[in-house]
VMD Tcl script that builds the backbone (N, CA, C; Angstrom):
set m [mol new atoms 516]
animate dup $m
set s [atomselect $m all]
$s set {name element resname resid chain x y z} {
  {N N MET 1 A 63.864 -55.034 49.036}
  {CA C MET 1 A 64.294 -56.294 48.471}
  {C C MET 1 A 64.098 -56.296 46.950}
  {N N PHE 2 A 62.960 -55.748 46.478}
  {CA C PHE 2 A 62.710 -55.719 45.044}
  {C C PHE 2 A 63.803 -54.951 44.314}
  {N N ALA 3 A 64.233 -53.829 44.897}
  {CA C ALA 3 A 65.294 -53.035 44.272}
  {C C ALA 3 A 66.575 -53.848 44.176}
  {N N THR 4 A 66.860 -54.641 45.215}
  {CA C THR 4 A 68.065 -55.477 45.203}
  {C C THR 4 A 67.967 -56.530 44.105}
  {N N LEU 5 A 66.809 -57.193 44.006}
  {CA C LEU 5 A 66.628 -58.194 42.952}
  {C C LEU 5 A 66.712 -57.557 41.573}
  {N N LYS 6 A 66.118 -56.384 41.436}
  {CA C LYS 6 A 66.159 -55.679 40.162}
  {C C LYS 6 A 67.599 -55.316 39.803}
  {N N SER 7 A 68.374 -54.860 40.775}
  {CA C SER 7 A 69.784 -54.534 40.536}
  {C C SER 7 A 70.564 -55.777 40.149}
  {N N PHE 8 A 70.294 -56.896 40.863}
  {CA C PHE 8 A 70.971 -58.146 40.550}
  {C C PHE 8 A 70.646 -58.584 39.125}
  {N N ALA 9 A 69.370 -58.474 38.746}
  {CA C ALA 9 A 68.971 -58.859 37.387}
  {C C ALA 9 A 69.668 -57.986 36.352}
  {N N ALA 10 A 69.773 -56.686 36.621}
  {CA C ALA 10 A 70.435 -55.773 35.678}
  {C C ALA 10 A 71.903 -56.119 35.535}
  {N N VAL 11 A 72.562 -56.417 36.656}
  {CA C VAL 11 A 73.976 -56.789 36.610}
  {C C VAL 11 A 74.138 -58.120 35.885}
  {N N SER 12 A 73.247 -59.082 36.162}
  {CA C SER 12 A 73.307 -60.378 35.482}
  {C C SER 12 A 73.120 -60.215 33.985}
  {N N LEU 13 A 72.141 -59.405 33.583}
  {CA C LEU 13 A 71.903 -59.165 32.163}
  {C C LEU 13 A 73.111 -58.498 31.524}
  {N N LEU 14 A 73.695 -57.550 32.214}
  {CA C LEU 14 A 74.880 -56.869 31.715}
  {C C LEU 14 A 76.027 -57.853 31.543}
  {N N PHE 15 A 76.184 -58.777 32.512}
  {CA C PHE 15 A 77.252 -59.765 32.444}
  {C C PHE 15 A 77.053 -60.684 31.243}
  {N N VAL 16 A 75.832 -61.176 31.058}
  {CA C VAL 16 A 75.570 -62.066 29.930}
  {C C VAL 16 A 75.750 -61.316 28.618}
  {N N SER 17 A 75.301 -60.056 28.550}
  {CA C SER 17 A 75.497 -59.274 27.330}
  {C C SER 17 A 76.970 -59.091 27.033}
  {N N ALA 18 A 77.766 -58.862 28.067}
  {CA C ALA 18 A 79.210 -58.723 27.878}
  {C C ALA 18 A 79.801 -60.033 27.390}
  {N N ALA 19 A 79.317 -61.158 27.929}
  {CA C ALA 19 A 79.827 -62.459 27.497}
  {C C ALA 19 A 79.481 -62.691 26.030}
  {N N GLN 20 A 78.284 -62.241 25.592}
  {CA C GLN 20 A 77.880 -62.419 24.206}
  {C C GLN 20 A 78.771 -61.616 23.272}
  {N N ALA 21 A 79.125 -60.412 23.688}
  {CA C ALA 21 A 79.857 -59.506 22.815}
  {C C ALA 21 A 81.362 -59.735 22.856}
  {N N ALA 22 A 81.821 -60.527 23.794}
  {CA C ALA 22 A 83.259 -60.745 23.947}
  {C C ALA 22 A 83.834 -61.434 22.717}
  {N N PRO 23 A 85.079 -61.100 22.359}
  {CA C PRO 23 A 85.711 -61.788 21.233}
  {C C PRO 23 A 85.824 -63.292 21.521}
  {N N GLN 24 A 85.776 -64.065 20.468}
  {CA C GLN 24 A 85.872 -65.509 20.630}
  {C C GLN 24 A 87.310 -65.903 20.948}
  {N N PRO 25 A 87.490 -66.771 21.956}
  {CA C PRO 25 A 88.840 -67.246 22.259}
  {C C PRO 25 A 89.349 -68.172 21.152}
  {N N ALA 26 A 90.644 -68.411 21.158}
  {CA C ALA 26 A 91.234 -69.329 20.176}
  {C C ALA 26 A 90.588 -70.706 20.327}
  {N N PRO 27 A 90.394 -71.413 19.212}
  {CA C PRO 27 A 89.784 -72.745 19.287}
  {C C PRO 27 A 90.579 -73.687 20.192}
  {N N VAL 28 A 89.843 -74.440 21.001}
  {CA C VAL 28 A 90.429 -75.454 21.882}
  {C C VAL 28 A 89.666 -76.751 21.667}
  {N N ALA 29 A 90.299 -77.862 21.994}
  {CA C ALA 29 A 89.643 -79.164 21.830}
  {C C ALA 29 A 88.352 -79.204 22.623}
  {N N ALA 30 A 87.297 -79.661 21.981}
  {CA C ALA 30 A 86.001 -79.772 22.644}
  {C C ALA 30 A 85.993 -80.995 23.557}
  {N N PRO 31 A 85.464 -80.838 24.759}
  {CA C PRO 31 A 85.338 -82.006 25.639}
  {C C PRO 31 A 84.350 -83.020 25.057}
  {N N GLU 32 A 84.580 -84.262 25.332}
  {CA C GLU 32 A 83.701 -85.347 24.895}
  {C C GLU 32 A 82.407 -85.304 25.704}
  {N N PHE 33 A 81.323 -85.812 25.144}
  {CA C PHE 33 A 80.092 -85.990 25.909}
  {C C PHE 33 A 80.392 -87.007 27.000}
  {N N THR 34 A 80.055 -86.674 28.226}
  {CA C THR 34 A 80.406 -87.559 29.332}
  {C C THR 34 A 79.273 -87.597 30.348}
  {N N GLY 35 A 79.114 -88.737 31.014}
  {CA C GLY 35 A 78.118 -88.870 32.064}
  {C C GLY 35 A 76.687 -88.737 31.584}
  {N N ILE 36 A 76.454 -89.015 30.319}
  {CA C ILE 36 A 75.104 -88.874 29.772}
  {C C ILE 36 A 74.247 -90.036 30.258}
  {N N GLU 37 A 73.134 -89.696 30.891}
  {CA C GLU 37 A 72.234 -90.717 31.431}
  {C C GLU 37 A 71.491 -91.454 30.328}
  {N N LYS 38 A 71.037 -90.697 29.330}
  {CA C LYS 38 A 70.251 -91.301 28.254}
  {C C LYS 38 A 70.353 -90.433 27.013}
  {N N TRP 39 A 70.381 -91.073 25.860}
  {CA C TRP 39 A 70.329 -90.379 24.576}
  {C C TRP 39 A 68.920 -90.495 24.024}
  {N N LEU 40 A 68.371 -89.384 23.602}
  {CA C LEU 40 A 67.025 -89.343 23.049}
  {C C LEU 40 A 67.122 -88.934 21.577}
  {N N ASN 41 A 66.292 -89.503 20.740}
  {CA C ASN 41 A 66.275 -89.250 19.288}
  {C C ASN 41 A 67.542 -89.756 18.596}
  {N N SER 42 A 68.339 -90.558 19.265}
  {CA C SER 42 A 69.614 -90.975 18.669}
  {C C SER 42 A 70.232 -92.100 19.493}
  {N N GLU 43 A 71.066 -92.858 18.832}
  {CA C GLU 43 A 71.978 -93.747 19.554}
  {C C GLU 43 A 73.028 -92.855 20.211}
  {N N PRO 44 A 73.778 -93.362 21.189}
  {CA C PRO 44 A 74.827 -92.538 21.808}
  {C C PRO 44 A 75.818 -92.008 20.770}
  {N N LEU 45 A 76.171 -90.746 20.935}
  {CA C LEU 45 A 77.121 -90.090 20.040}
  {C C LEU 45 A 78.399 -89.762 20.798}
  {N N THR 46 A 79.483 -89.671 20.046}
  {CA C THR 46 A 80.744 -89.172 20.592}
  {C C THR 46 A 81.250 -88.104 19.635}
  {N N LEU 47 A 81.991 -87.167 20.171}
  {CA C LEU 47 A 82.584 -86.160 19.290}
  {C C LEU 47 A 83.590 -86.799 18.353}
  {N N GLN 48 A 84.257 -87.832 18.830}
  {CA C GLN 48 A 85.219 -88.534 17.973}
  {C C GLN 48 A 84.505 -89.097 16.737}
  {N N SER 49 A 83.313 -89.664 16.938}
  {CA C SER 49 A 82.575 -90.226 15.797}
  {C C SER 49 A 82.023 -89.140 14.881}
  {N N LEU 50 A 81.955 -87.900 15.366}
  {CA C LEU 50 A 81.423 -86.787 14.577}
  {C C LEU 50 A 82.524 -85.952 13.921}
  {N N ARG 51 A 83.774 -86.390 14.092}
  {CA C ARG 51 A 84.890 -85.671 13.476}
  {C C ARG 51 A 84.655 -85.555 11.981}
  {N N GLY 52 A 84.933 -84.388 11.419}
  {CA C GLY 52 A 84.678 -84.119 10.010}
  {C C GLY 52 A 83.335 -83.423 9.795}
  {N N LYS 53 A 82.544 -83.320 10.847}
  {CA C LYS 53 A 81.265 -82.604 10.810}
  {C C LYS 53 A 81.393 -81.346 11.666}
  {N N VAL 54 A 80.504 -80.405 11.466}
  {CA C VAL 54 A 80.372 -79.249 12.355}
  {C C VAL 54 A 79.279 -79.621 13.354}
  {N N VAL 55 A 79.566 -79.423 14.632}
  {CA C VAL 55 A 78.632 -79.828 15.690}
  {C C VAL 55 A 78.199 -78.601 16.479}
  {N N LEU 56 A 76.900 -78.437 16.618}
  {CA C LEU 56 A 76.345 -77.413 17.490}
  {C C LEU 56 A 75.892 -78.109 18.762}
  {N N VAL 57 A 76.571 -77.821 19.864}
  {CA C VAL 57 A 76.185 -78.341 21.172}
  {C C VAL 57 A 75.366 -77.245 21.844}
  {N N ASP 58 A 74.101 -77.570 22.106}
  {CA C ASP 58 A 73.161 -76.591 22.670}
  {C C ASP 58 A 72.755 -77.034 24.067}
  {N N PHE 59 A 73.270 -76.341 25.094}
  {CA C PHE 59 A 72.875 -76.623 26.478}
  {C C PHE 59 A 71.548 -75.924 26.735}
  {N N TRP 60 A 70.570 -76.694 27.228}
  {CA C TRP 60 A 69.227 -76.154 27.427}
  {C C TRP 60 A 68.505 -76.972 28.475}
  {N N THR 61 A 67.361 -76.471 28.882}
  {CA C THR 61 A 66.424 -77.212 29.708}
  {C C THR 61 A 65.018 -76.774 29.321}
  {N N TYR 62 A 64.072 -77.681 29.393}
  {CA C TYR 62 A 62.785 -77.430 28.758}
  {C C TYR 62 A 61.882 -76.429 29.460}
  {N N THR 63 A 62.185 -75.997 30.677}
  {CA C THR 63 A 61.351 -74.973 31.315}
  {C C THR 63 A 61.985 -73.588 31.275}
  {N N CYS 64 A 63.151 -73.470 30.733}
  {CA C CYS 64 A 63.846 -72.179 30.641}
  {C C CYS 64 A 63.258 -71.376 29.476}
  {N N ILE 65 A 62.663 -70.230 29.781}
  {CA C ILE 65 A 62.026 -69.423 28.731}
  {C C ILE 65 A 63.049 -68.952 27.698}
  {N N ASN 66 A 64.254 -68.633 28.132}
  {CA C ASN 66 A 65.294 -68.210 27.185}
  {C C ASN 66 A 65.651 -69.353 26.244}
  {N N CYS 67 A 65.699 -70.571 26.778}
  {CA C CYS 67 A 65.983 -71.740 25.941}
  {C C CYS 67 A 64.861 -71.955 24.933}
  {N N ILE 68 A 63.625 -71.853 25.392}
  {CA C ILE 68 A 62.474 -72.063 24.516}
  {C C ILE 68 A 62.483 -71.056 23.368}
  {N N ARG 69 A 62.898 -69.831 23.659}
  {CA C ARG 69 A 62.945 -68.802 22.609}
  {C C ARG 69 A 64.044 -69.069 21.582}
  {N N THR 70 A 65.102 -69.782 21.961}
  {CA C THR 70 A 66.174 -70.067 21.004}
  {C C THR 70 A 65.883 -71.307 20.160}
  {N N LEU 71 A 65.012 -72.182 20.641}
  {CA C LEU 71 A 64.785 -73.460 19.962}
  {C C LEU 71 A 64.319 -73.337 18.508}
  {N N PRO 72 A 63.474 -72.372 18.142}
  {CA C PRO 72 A 63.117 -72.279 16.715}
  {C C PRO 72 A 64.336 -72.054 15.815}
  {N N TYR 73 A 65.309 -71.318 16.287}
  {CA C TYR 73 A 66.528 -71.079 15.508}
  {C C TYR 73 A 67.361 -72.356 15.422}
  {N N VAL 74 A 67.538 -73.013 16.565}
  {CA C VAL 74 A 68.331 -74.250 16.599}
  {C C VAL 74 A 67.689 -75.299 15.698}
  {N N THR 75 A 66.367 -75.424 15.794}
  {CA C THR 75 A 65.638 -76.395 14.967}
  {C C THR 75 A 65.760 -76.055 13.487}
  {N N ARG 76 A 65.661 -74.774 13.159}
  {CA C ARG 76 A 65.790 -74.348 11.752}
  {C C ARG 76 A 67.198 -74.639 11.234}
  {N N TRP 77 A 68.227 -74.367 12.044}
  {CA C TRP 77 A 69.603 -74.668 11.618}
  {C C TRP 77 A 69.771 -76.168 11.384}
  {N N HIS 78 A 69.204 -76.972 12.272}
  {CA C HIS 78 A 69.274 -78.429 12.097}
  {C C HIS 78 A 68.684 -78.813 10.738}
  {N N GLN 79 A 67.490 -78.312 10.442}
  {CA C GLN 79 A 66.828 -78.638 9.179}
  {C C GLN 79 A 67.600 -78.113 7.971}
  {N N ALA 80 A 68.079 -76.885 8.066}
  {CA C ALA 80 A 68.721 -76.242 6.919}
  {C C ALA 80 A 70.098 -76.810 6.596}
  {N N TYR 81 A 70.825 -77.261 7.599}
  {CA C TYR 81 A 72.236 -77.595 7.385}
  {C C TYR 81 A 72.601 -79.054 7.674}
  {N N LYS 82 A 71.657 -79.882 8.091}
  {CA C LYS 82 A 71.998 -81.274 8.425}
  {C C LYS 82 A 72.567 -82.025 7.224}
  {N N ASP 83 A 72.083 -81.731 6.025}
  {CA C ASP 83 A 72.584 -82.419 4.835}
  {C C ASP 83 A 73.913 -81.857 4.343}
  {N N GLN 84 A 74.339 -80.743 4.940}
  {CA C GLN 84 A 75.624 -80.140 4.579}
  {C C GLN 84 A 76.714 -80.471 5.607}
  {N N GLY 85 A 76.362 -81.236 6.652}
  {CA C GLY 85 A 77.380 -81.648 7.613}
  {C C GLY 85 A 77.233 -81.071 9.006}
  {N N LEU 86 A 76.121 -80.385 9.306}
  {CA C LEU 86 A 75.903 -79.895 10.668}
  {C C LEU 86 A 75.170 -80.960 11.474}
  {N N VAL 87 A 75.666 -81.212 12.670}
  {CA C VAL 87 A 74.991 -82.090 13.620}
  {C C VAL 87 A 74.656 -81.260 14.849}
  {N N VAL 88 A 73.378 -81.162 15.148}
  {CA C VAL 88 A 72.935 -80.461 16.351}
  {C C VAL 88 A 72.761 -81.496 17.449}
  {N N VAL 89 A 73.348 -81.214 18.609}
  {CA C VAL 89 A 73.178 -82.070 19.776}
  {C C VAL 89 A 72.685 -81.185 20.917}
  {N N GLY 90 A 71.454 -81.423 21.333}
  {CA C GLY 90 A 70.944 -80.734 22.509}
  {C C GLY 90 A 71.446 -81.456 23.748}
  {N N VAL 91 A 71.999 -80.718 24.678}
  {CA C VAL 91 A 72.407 -81.306 25.956}
  {C C VAL 91 A 71.426 -80.772 26.989}
  {N N HIS 92 A 70.453 -81.611 27.340}
  {CA C HIS 92 A 69.419 -81.210 28.295}
  {C C HIS 92 A 69.984 -81.369 29.703}
  {N N THR 93 A 70.233 -80.234 30.339}
  {CA C THR 93 A 70.795 -80.205 31.691}
  {C C THR 93 A 69.755 -79.557 32.595}
  {N N PRO 94 A 69.160 -80.327 33.507}
  {CA C PRO 94 A 68.020 -79.831 34.271}
  {C C PRO 94 A 68.393 -78.788 35.315}
  {N N GLU 95 A 67.497 -77.831 35.467}
  {CA C GLU 95 A 67.642 -76.857 36.539}
  {C C GLU 95 A 66.878 -77.321 37.779}
  {N N PHE 96 A 65.759 -78.023 37.561}
  {CA C PHE 96 A 64.884 -78.462 38.641}
  {C C PHE 96 A 64.798 -79.987 38.643}
  {N N ALA 97 A 64.469 -80.559 39.785}
  {CA C ALA 97 A 64.425 -82.022 39.939}
  {C C ALA 97 A 63.474 -82.680 38.940}
  {N N PHE 98 A 62.296 -82.099 38.704}
  {CA C PHE 98 A 61.330 -82.727 37.801}
  {C C PHE 98 A 61.834 -82.762 36.359}
  {N N GLU 99 A 62.818 -81.933 36.020}
  {CA C GLU 99 A 63.367 -81.938 34.662}
  {C C GLU 99 A 64.327 -83.102 34.428}
  {N N ARG 100 A 64.613 -83.855 35.477}
  {CA C ARG 100 A 65.473 -85.039 35.348}
  {C C ARG 100 A 64.719 -86.243 34.776}
  {N N SER 101 A 63.409 -86.188 34.812}
  {CA C SER 101 A 62.571 -87.292 34.361}
  {C C SER 101 A 62.637 -87.432 32.841}
  {N N THR 102 A 63.053 -88.611 32.386}
  {CA C THR 102 A 63.123 -88.865 30.951}
  {C C THR 102 A 61.761 -88.711 30.300}
  {N N SER 103 A 60.709 -89.181 30.948}
  {CA C SER 103 A 59.379 -89.051 30.338}
  {C C SER 103 A 58.985 -87.583 30.194}
  {N N ASN 104 A 59.363 -86.736 31.145}
  {CA C ASN 104 A 59.073 -85.302 31.015}
  {C C ASN 104 A 59.865 -84.682 29.862}
  {N N VAL 105 A 61.110 -85.086 29.720}
  {CA C VAL 105 A 61.931 -84.555 28.627}
  {C C VAL 105 A 61.367 -85.033 27.285}
  {N N LEU 106 A 60.971 -86.292 27.201}
  {CA C LEU 106 A 60.387 -86.813 25.960}
  {C C LEU 106 A 59.112 -86.056 25.583}
  {N N LYS 107 A 58.276 -85.756 26.556}
  {CA C LYS 107 A 57.064 -84.968 26.286}
  {C C LYS 107 A 57.438 -83.584 25.756}
  {N N ALA 108 A 58.459 -82.995 26.344}
  {CA C ALA 108 A 58.903 -81.670 25.892}
  {C C ALA 108 A 59.450 -81.737 24.469}
  {N N LEU 109 A 60.232 -82.774 24.145}
  {CA C LEU 109 A 60.761 -82.921 22.786}
  {C C LEU 109 A 59.621 -83.000 21.788}
  {N N ASP 110 A 58.589 -83.770 22.126}
  {CA C ASP 110 A 57.436 -83.903 21.231}
  {C C ASP 110 A 56.703 -82.573 21.098}
  {N N ARG 111 A 56.429 -81.919 22.227}
  {CA C ARG 111 A 55.705 -80.639 22.225}
  {C C ARG 111 A 56.460 -79.554 21.458}
  {N N LEU 112 A 57.796 -79.563 21.583}
  {CA C LEU 112 A 58.628 -78.526 20.971}
  {C C LEU 112 A 59.098 -78.892 19.561}
  {N N GLY 113 A 58.789 -80.104 19.118}
  {CA C GLY 113 A 59.152 -80.528 17.761}
  {C C GLY 113 A 60.640 -80.759 17.567}
  {N N ILE 114 A 61.326 -81.196 18.607}
  {CA C ILE 114 A 62.773 -81.425 18.526}
  {C C ILE 114 A 63.030 -82.834 18.013}
  {N N LYS 115 A 63.701 -82.915 16.877}
  {CA C LYS 115 A 63.990 -84.201 16.228}
  {C C LYS 115 A 65.471 -84.565 16.269}
  {N N TYR 116 A 66.335 -83.607 16.575}
  {CA C TYR 116 A 67.769 -83.864 16.604}
  {C C TYR 116 A 68.153 -84.580 17.908}
  {N N PRO 117 A 69.355 -85.161 17.972}
  {CA C PRO 117 A 69.773 -85.886 19.173}
  {C C PRO 117 A 69.807 -84.991 20.411}
  {N N VAL 118 A 69.369 -85.573 21.518}
  {CA C VAL 118 A 69.399 -84.871 22.804}
  {C C VAL 118 A 70.029 -85.806 23.832}
  {N N ALA 119 A 71.053 -85.299 24.499}
  {CA C ALA 119 A 71.733 -86.021 25.566}
  {C C ALA 119 A 71.169 -85.549 26.899}
  {N N GLN 120 A 70.747 -86.475 27.733}
  {CA C GLN 120 A 70.204 -86.124 29.036}
  {C C GLN 120 A 71.361 -86.110 30.041}
  {N N ASP 121 A 71.762 -84.903 30.433}
  {CA C ASP 121 A 72.940 -84.666 31.282}
  {C C ASP 121 A 72.506 -84.349 32.723}
  {N N ASN 122 A 71.813 -85.296 33.354}
  {CA C ASN 122 A 71.240 -85.059 34.679}
  {C C ASN 122 A 72.274 -84.800 35.774}
  {N N ARG 123 A 73.471 -85.300 35.604}
  {CA C ARG 123 A 74.508 -85.111 36.644}
  {C C ARG 123 A 75.462 -83.960 36.310}
  {N N TYR 124 A 75.166 -83.202 35.262}
  {CA C TYR 124 A 75.965 -82.041 34.863}
  {C C TYR 124 A 77.393 -82.422 34.454}
  {N N ALA 125 A 77.615 -83.640 34.047}
  {CA C ALA 125 A 78.978 -84.069 33.705}
  {C C ALA 125 A 79.476 -83.379 32.431}
  {N N THR 126 A 78.662 -83.356 31.394}
  {CA C THR 126 A 79.072 -82.668 30.163}
  {C C THR 126 A 79.073 -81.166 30.387}
  {N N TRP 127 A 78.076 -80.658 31.079}
  {CA C TRP 127 A 78.016 -79.230 31.465}
  {C C TRP 127 A 79.326 -78.825 32.123}
  {N N ASP 128 A 79.772 -79.614 33.098}
  {CA C ASP 128 A 81.023 -79.305 33.812}
  {C C ASP 128 A 82.246 -79.452 32.915}
  {N N ALA 129 A 82.227 -80.457 32.034}
  {CA C ALA 129 A 83.360 -80.647 31.124}
  {C C ALA 129 A 83.556 -79.424 30.227}
  {N N TYR 130 A 82.466 -78.774 29.863}
  {CA C TYR 130 A 82.529 -77.557 29.041}
  {C C TYR 130 A 82.728 -76.296 29.893}
  {N N ARG 131 A 82.685 -76.486 31.199}
  {CA C ARG 131 A 82.746 -75.348 32.129}
  {C C ARG 131 A 81.630 -74.346 31.822}
  {N N ASN 132 A 80.502 -74.893 31.446}
  {CA C ASN 132 A 79.357 -74.068 31.091}
  {C C ASN 132 A 78.709 -73.497 32.346}
  {N N GLN 133 A 78.079 -72.340 32.192}
  {CA C GLN 133 A 77.410 -71.690 33.309}
  {C C GLN 133 A 76.035 -71.159 32.949}
  {N N TYR 134 A 75.584 -71.352 31.705}
  {CA C TYR 134 A 74.383 -70.671 31.236}
  {C C TYR 134 A 73.413 -71.600 30.528}
  {N N TRP 135 A 72.123 -71.256 30.647}
  {CA C TRP 135 A 71.069 -71.787 29.789}
  {C C TRP 135 A 70.510 -70.592 29.036}
  {N N PRO 136 A 70.356 -70.632 27.794}
  {CA C PRO 136 A 70.976 -71.557 26.857}
  {C C PRO 136 A 72.430 -71.168 26.581}
  {N N ALA 137 A 73.165 -72.130 26.107}
  {CA C ALA 137 A 74.549 -71.898 25.688}
  {C C ALA 137 A 74.793 -72.715 24.423}
  {N N ALA 138 A 75.381 -72.080 23.430}
  {CA C ALA 138 A 75.671 -72.744 22.161}
  {C C ALA 138 A 77.173 -72.787 21.943}
  {N N TYR 139 A 77.676 -73.964 21.619}
  {CA C TYR 139 A 79.086 -74.162 21.302}
  {C C TYR 139 A 79.150 -74.773 19.911}
  {N N LEU 140 A 79.870 -74.118 19.002}
  {CA C LEU 140 A 80.078 -74.671 17.669}
  {C C LEU 140 A 81.449 -75.321 17.628}
  {N N ILE 141 A 81.455 -76.571 17.213}
  {CA C ILE 141 A 82.687 -77.355 17.151}
  {C C ILE 141 A 83.028 -77.568 15.688}
  {N N ASP 142 A 84.263 -77.238 15.330}
  {CA C ASP 142 A 84.678 -77.346 13.931}
  {C C ASP 142 A 84.942 -78.801 13.545}
  {N N LYS 143 A 85.285 -79.009 12.295}
  {CA C LYS 143 A 85.469 -80.356 11.759}
  {C C LYS 143 A 86.657 -81.087 12.366}
  {N N GLN 144 A 87.551 -80.349 13.010}
  {CA C GLN 144 A 88.703 -80.956 13.670}
  {C C GLN 144 A 88.432 -81.231 15.155}
  {N N GLY 145 A 87.215 -80.930 15.614}
  {CA C GLY 145 A 86.852 -81.229 16.994}
  {C C GLY 145 A 87.200 -80.136 17.988}
  {N N ARG 146 A 87.338 -78.894 17.497}
  {CA C ARG 146 A 87.688 -77.773 18.384}
  {C C ARG 146 A 86.501 -76.837 18.548}
  {N N ILE 147 A 86.359 -76.271 19.737}
  {CA C ILE 147 A 85.332 -75.261 19.958}
  {C C ILE 147 A 85.784 -73.997 19.237}
  {N N ALA 148 A 85.019 -73.615 18.226}
  {CA C ALA 148 A 85.380 -72.458 17.401}
  {C C ALA 148 A 84.531 -71.234 17.713}
  {N N TYR 149 A 83.415 -71.445 18.417}
  {CA C TYR 149 A 82.480 -70.344 18.668}
  {C C TYR 149 A 81.640 -70.682 19.891}
  {N N ARG 150 A 81.366 -69.655 20.708}
  {CA C ARG 150 A 80.503 -69.793 21.880}
  {C C ARG 150 A 79.508 -68.637 21.888}
  {N N HIS 151 A 78.296 -68.939 22.338}
  {CA C HIS 151 A 77.313 -67.874 22.550}
  {C C HIS 151 A 76.434 -68.260 23.735}
  {N N PHE 152 A 76.204 -67.295 24.626}
  {CA C PHE 152 A 75.409 -67.528 25.821}
  {C C PHE 152 A 74.172 -66.653 25.786}
  {N N GLY 153 A 73.020 -67.249 26.092}
  {CA C GLY 153 A 71.779 -66.498 26.129}
  {C C GLY 153 A 71.112 -66.435 24.769}
  {N N GLU 154 A 70.125 -65.552 24.685}
  {CA C GLU 154 A 69.387 -65.358 23.445}
  {C C GLU 154 A 70.139 -64.394 22.532}
  {N N GLY 155 A 69.683 -64.331 21.281}
  {CA C GLY 155 A 70.204 -63.332 20.360}
  {C C GLY 155 A 71.391 -63.791 19.549}
  {N N ASN 156 A 71.940 -62.862 18.775}
  {CA C ASN 156 A 73.078 -63.099 17.873}
  {C C ASN 156 A 72.811 -64.251 16.909}
  {N N TYR 157 A 71.558 -64.404 16.502}
  {CA C TYR 157 A 71.208 -65.531 15.637}
  {C C TYR 157 A 71.870 -65.438 14.267}
  {N N GLN 158 A 71.921 -64.235 13.698}
  {CA C GLN 158 A 72.575 -64.075 12.388}
  {C C GLN 158 A 74.066 -64.370 12.497}
  {N N GLU 159 A 74.684 -63.886 13.567}
  {CA C GLU 159 A 76.114 -64.145 13.773}
  {C C GLU 159 A 76.373 -65.644 13.940}
  {N N THR 160 A 75.533 -66.311 14.700}
  {CA C THR 160 A 75.703 -67.751 14.907}
  {C C THR 160 A 75.516 -68.505 13.599}
  {N N GLU 161 A 74.497 -68.145 12.841}
  {CA C GLU 161 A 74.268 -68.829 11.566}
  {C C GLU 161 A 75.419 -68.567 10.593}
  {N N ALA 162 A 75.938 -67.358 10.583}
  {CA C ALA 162 A 77.087 -67.055 9.717}
  {C C ALA 162 A 78.287 -67.910 10.112}
  {N N GLU 163 A 78.455 -68.137 11.396}
  {CA C GLU 163 A 79.566 -68.982 11.862}
  {C C GLU 163 A 79.340 -70.438 11.463}
  {N N ILE 164 A 78.107 -70.905 11.538}
  {CA C ILE 164 A 77.788 -72.266 11.064}
  {C C ILE 164 A 78.177 -72.385 9.583}
  {N N GLN 165 A 77.780 -71.415 8.785}
  {CA C GLN 165 A 78.086 -71.443 7.348}
  {C C GLN 165 A 79.595 -71.401 7.106}
  {N N ARG 166 A 80.290 -70.546 7.862}
  {CA C ARG 166 A 81.742 -70.436 7.704}
  {C C ARG 166 A 82.431 -71.764 8.019}
  {N N LEU 167 A 82.016 -72.387 9.122}
  {CA C LEU 167 A 82.631 -73.656 9.516}
  {C C LEU 167 A 82.296 -74.783 8.538}
  {N N LEU 168 A 81.080 -74.795 8.019}
  {CA C LEU 168 A 80.714 -75.809 7.038}
  {C C LEU 168 A 81.512 -75.668 5.743}
  {N N ALA 169 A 81.872 -74.429 5.398}
  {CA C ALA 169 A 82.607 -74.174 4.154}
  {C C ALA 169 A 84.092 -74.543 4.265}
  {N N GLN 170 A 84.589 -74.708 5.468}
  {CA C GLN 170 A 86.006 -75.040 5.631}
  {C C GLN 170 A 86.262 -76.484 5.233}
  {N N PRO 171 A 87.475 -76.773 4.736}
  {CA C PRO 171 A 87.794 -78.167 4.399}
  {C C PRO 171 A 87.790 -79.033 5.652}
  {N N GLY 172 A 87.410 -80.275 5.477}
  {CA C GLY 172 A 87.274 -81.179 6.624}
  {C C GLY 172 A 88.436 -82.017 6.842}
}
mol reanalyze $m
mol bondsrecalc $m
mol representation Tube
mol addrep $m
């Protein structure tokens, strides 16, 4: 059984690595935030209201070790680029039942130092609208409201930051 699990993990890792390295598809309209149970650190946001800004939509959950490892980068990008027009929106989509608790998510935000807006997507409505399948997953939305970049899993931080800079430099 261990060999089977190990093989499955290797294939899964290979699949995610392939998804990371795949060329970016042509920009498509980003789905609106939908079915959000609660907004934390912010009043409710819409992509329509964020038009003219670059938006990083970060799908995560607070017990996912891969998500926790990406958070220092996401937090740093928020701090470095918020005054230049980047809006980071964490979409907390729970993997386990206890992660649905708003008080648990609030404790995690405090512990992890997350100050940017977080949408609590307990019913996977926004997750499904993006056809997302991974924790963590980052979607960069350009100033016209189109998904211009996707990244799944850890890594490619320099590439992601370069894309943030490129999108911020484009006319709005």
